[in-house]
C-alpha positions in Angstrom: 184.6 85.6 120.2 186.0 86.8 116.9 183.5 88.4 114.5 184.1 88.1 110.8 180.9 89.6 109.5 177.3 90.6 110.4 174.3 90.5 108.2 170.7 91.6 108.2 170.5 93.9 111.3 167.0 94.8 112.2 165.5 96.3 115.4 163.9 93.6 117.5 161.3 95.8 119.0 159.7 99.3 118.8 161.7 100.6 121.8 165.0 99.9 119.9 166.5 98.1 122.9 167.7 95.1 120.9 168.9 94.3 117.4 168.4 90.9 115.7 171.0 89.9 113.1 173.1 87.0 111.7 176.7 86.9 112.9 179.5 84.9 111.4 181.9 84.1 114.2 185.4 82.8 113.2 184.8 79.8 115.5 181.7 78.6 113.4 181.3 77.8 109.7 177.9 79.4 109.3 176.1 82.7 110.2 174.2 82.3 113.4 171.1 84.2 114.5 172.0 86.7 117.2 170.1 89.2 119.3 172.4 92.1 120.5 171.5 94.2 123.5 173.3 97.2 125.0 173.3 95.6 128.5 174.1 92.1 127.3 175.8 89.9 129.9 178.7 89.1 127.5 181.0 91.8 126.3 180.8 90.6 122.6 177.0 91.1 122.8 177.4 94.7 124.0 180.1 95.3 121.3 177.9 93.9 118.5 175.0 96.1 119.6 177.3 99.2 119.6 178.7 98.4 116.2 175.3 97.7 114.7 173.8 100.9 116.2 176.7 102.9 114.9 176.0 101.7 111.4 179.3 99.7 111.0 177.5 96.9 109.2 174.9 99.1 107.4 171.6 100.6 108.5 169.5 98.8 111.0 166.2 97.9 109.4 163.1 99.2 111.2 161.1 97.0 113.4 158.0 95.8 111.5 155.1 94.2 113.3 153.7 91.3 111.3 150.3 89.8 111.4 151.9 86.6 112.8 153.5 88.6 115.7 150.1 90.1 116.6 148.5 86.7 116.4 151.1 85.1 118.5 150.9 87.9 121.1 147.1 87.7 121.1 147.3 83.9 121.7 149.8 84.4 124.5 147.4 86.9 126.2 144.4 84.5 125.7 146.5 81.8 127.4 147.3 84.2 130.2 143.5 84.8 130.6 142.9 81.0 130.7 145.5 80.6 133.4 143.9 83.4 135.4 140.6 81.6 135.0 142.1 78.3 136.3 143.7 80.0 139.3 140.5 81.8 140.2 138.4 78.7 139.8 140.7 76.8 142.2 141.0 79.5 144.7 139.2 79.5 148.1 136.1 81.5 148.5 134.2 82.8 151.6 130.4 82.5 151.7 127.8 83.1 154.4 125.4 80.7 156.0 123.6 81.1 159.4 125.2 84.5 160.1 128.7 83.0 159.8 131.3 83.1 157.2 132.5 79.8 155.8 135.5 78.7 153.7 134.5 77.3 150.3 136.0 76.1 147.1 137.2 72.8 145.7 139.6 72.1 148.7 136.9 72.8 151.2 134.4 70.8 149.2 136.8 67.8 149.2 137.1 68.1 153.0 133.4 68.4 153.6 132.1 65.5 151.3 133.3 62.6 153.5 132.1 64.3 156.6 128.6 64.7 155.2 128.8 61.0 154.1 129.8 60.0 157.6 127.0 62.2 159.2 124.4 60.6 156.9 125.4 57.2 158.3 125.3 58.5 161.9 129.1 58.1 162.2 130.2 61.5 163.4 132.2 61.5 166.6 130.6 62.8 169.8 131.0 66.6 170.0 131.8 67.0 166.3 132.3 70.5 165.0 133.2 72.4 161.8 135.5 75.4 161.8 134.2 78.6 160.2 136.2 81.0 158.1 136.8 83.2 161.2 138.3 80.1 162.9 135.4 79.5 165.3 134.6 75.9 166.1 130.8 75.4 165.4 129.0 72.2 166.7 127.1 70.7 163.7 124.7 67.9 162.9 123.8 66.1 159.7 121.0 68.6 158.7 123.4 71.5 159.1 126.2 69.8 157.2 123.8 69.2 154.3 122.9 73.0 154.4 126.5 73.8 154.5 127.4 71.6 151.6 124.4 73.0 149.5 125.4 76.6 150.3 129.0 75.9 149.4 128.0 74.5 146.1 125.7 77.4 145.3 128.5 79.9 146.2 131.0 78.0 144.0 128.5 78.1 141.1 128.0 81.8 141.5 131.7 82.5 141.9 132.5 80.2 138.9 129.9 81.9 136.7 131.4 85.4 137.5 134.9 84.1 136.6 133.5 82.6 133.4 131.8 85.8 132.4 134.9 87.9 133.2 137.3 85.6 131.2 134.8 85.6 128.2 134.7 89.4 128.4 138.5 89.7 128.5 138.9 87.2 125.6 136.4 89.2 123.5 138.2 92.5 124.2 141.6 91.0 123.4 140.2 89.5 120.2 139.4 93.0 119.0 142.9 94.5 119.7 145.2 94.9 116.8 148.1 97.0 118.3 150.9 94.9 119.9 151.3 97.3 122.8 147.6 97.3 123.6 147.6 93.5 123.5 150.8 93.3 125.6 149.6 95.8 128.2 146.0 94.5 128.5 145.4 93.9 132.2 144.3 90.3 133.0 142.0 90.0 136.0 
């Protein structure tokens, strides 16, 4: 690509690993936005970075963090926290009932609900069992299935509330951050 001119070079980040600018390539009528990097896949990208860094097209303006950048990054981190919450809420959990560990969560709840319904109508097959979290087959009856369903719901409520509390805490902490690095490096989870 033939470069005719470059305008408005400015550092794209604090680490000075990329430079934003506007490039007039001979093949195009207008200046095009371009981000140059020293390790660009294309040779012309590496060359543009080198020429800009050397000052060939004037000084590279400093990177300036704007309020919009902080707000955009904060919103991105809040979305990451919401995604974490969604994953956690849909994850399987283990809970205890009757000296055994049982699988819980939305998928387990969906599997158990029709079994409880069938048991309430006396329609369980002879020798019916439910498998615990340690992969042991446990013979069950309607009364136990009701207990299992109630215990699973309770475990899910407790688990869900912990997730809710944690995501609220993280969102509150992120809302108070003003430094882009602190926002970007905030650990979600």
